[in-house]
Structure formats: C-alpha cells, structure tokens
N, C-alpha and C positions, 0 to 999 in steps of 0.2 A: 277233590274230584278232578281238578286240572292235572295233578300229578299222575293220576290213574290214566287219564286219556293220553297224556304224553308218553307214559310207559307202554300203553297199548300201541300207540303210533310207532314208537321205536321198535317194539317187538315185530310189528307188521312189516316195517321196512327191512329189518334184518332177515325175516323169514322169506320175503319176496326176493331179496338179493341172493340168498342162499339157493332158492328154488330156480331162479333164472340163471344163476351162475355168474361168475366174474371173469370176463374174457381175458383181462390182463393177468389174472392169477392163474388161469388155466394154461396159458401159453408157457408159463414157467415150469409146469409140471408135466410136460409132454413125455411120453415113454420113448425109448430109443426105437429107431426104425427096425422093422423085422425083415429078415431075409439076408441074402448075400449082398454085401456092399462092394461096389467096384473099388479096387485099390490099384493105383499106379504110382510108382515111386517117382517117375518123371512125368508130370502132367502135360508137358509140352513136347510130344514126340515129333521128331522131324520126319516128313514124308507121309504123314497121315492126315 
C-alpha cells in the first residue's frame, strides 16, 4: 500500500508540474521573433 501511495504521489507531482509548466524549460524553447528585424552593419553610427 505504501508503494501505491508513493506512486500516486509521484504521478500527481509530475502531472502538476506538467500542467503548471516549467519556466526554465520554456525559456529554452522560445520561437524566433516575428516581423522585420532591424539590421545595422555598424551599430555605432557617428552623428546620430
């Protein structure tokens, strides 16, 4: 019975973690930004 309760507890913890999301893991899988991205060959322009 103790093993069964431990298995249920582990399952519940994994299900809750999956449902709430893992913020550290989500940051690794961010999609690229959408839209036109500014591009400058020389980031430090003189006079601007």
